[in-house]
C-alpha positions in Angstrom: 19.6 27.3 -8.3 21.3 23.9 -7.9 23.9 23.4 -5.2 26.3 20.4 -4.5 26.0 19.2 -1.0 29.5 20.3 0.0 28.9 23.9 -1.4 25.5 24.0 0.5 27.2 23.0 3.7 30.0 25.6 3.3 27.6 28.4 2.3 24.5 27.5 4.3 23.7 31.1 5.2 23.8 32.2 1.6 21.6 29.2 0.6 19.0 30.1 3.2 19.0 33.7 2.2 18.4 32.8 -1.4 15.6 30.3 -0.5 13.9 33.1 1.4 14.4 35.8 -1.2 14.3 34.0 -4.6 12.5 30.7 -3.9 13.3 27.0 -3.9 17.0 25.9 -3.9 18.0 22.4 -5.1 20.7 20.5 -3.2 22.3 17.4 -4.9 24.2 14.5 -3.4 25.3 11.6 -5.6 22.2 11.7 -7.8 19.7 12.4 -5.0 18.0 15.8 -4.9 16.5 17.8 -2.1 14.6 21.1 -2.2 15.1 23.8 0.4 12.1 26.1 0.6 10.7 28.6 3.2 8.0 27.6 5.6 5.7 30.2 3.9 6.4 28.6 0.5 5.7 25.1 1.9 2.4 26.1 3.5 1.3 27.9 0.4 2.0 24.7 -1.7 0.5 22.1 0.6 -2.0 24.2 2.6 -2.5 24.4 6.3 -3.4 21.0 7.8 -5.3 20.2 10.9 -3.5 18.4 13.8 -4.3 14.8 14.5 -6.2 15.9 17.7 -8.3 18.3 15.6 -9.0 15.5 13.1 -10.2 13.1 15.9 -12.3 15.8 17.7 -14.0 16.7 14.4 -15.5 13.2 13.9 -19.2 12.5 14.4 -20.3 11.9 18.0 -20.8 8.3 19.1 -23.3 9.3 21.7 -26.2 6.9 21.6 -24.3 4.2 19.7 -24.3 0.8 21.5 -20.7 -0.2 21.7 -21.3 -3.2 24.0 -20.5 -6.8 23.1 -23.1 -9.0 21.6 -24.4 -11.5 24.1 -23.9 -14.4 21.7 -22.0 -17.5 22.9 -18.4 -17.9 21.8 -17.8 -20.2 18.8 -15.8 -23.4 19.2 -12.4 -23.4 17.7 -10.6 -26.7 17.0 -6.8 -26.8 17.6 
């Protein structure tokens, strides 16, 4: 169903109830469109995503990798 923004604001509870019971609801404002969906609907569509911390912790270990600076001399830069 499509709602004008003013109607959506005035009937927010009904809008939320319909989004939960019937599915996505479209809200329009001067040509822009937004979709209101339930969290369950959203997760089903995009899938569960890992947190940034989980992403970082899941990377390969750097144990044993030499992360020290090279002992080379600095290069000369003209200014």
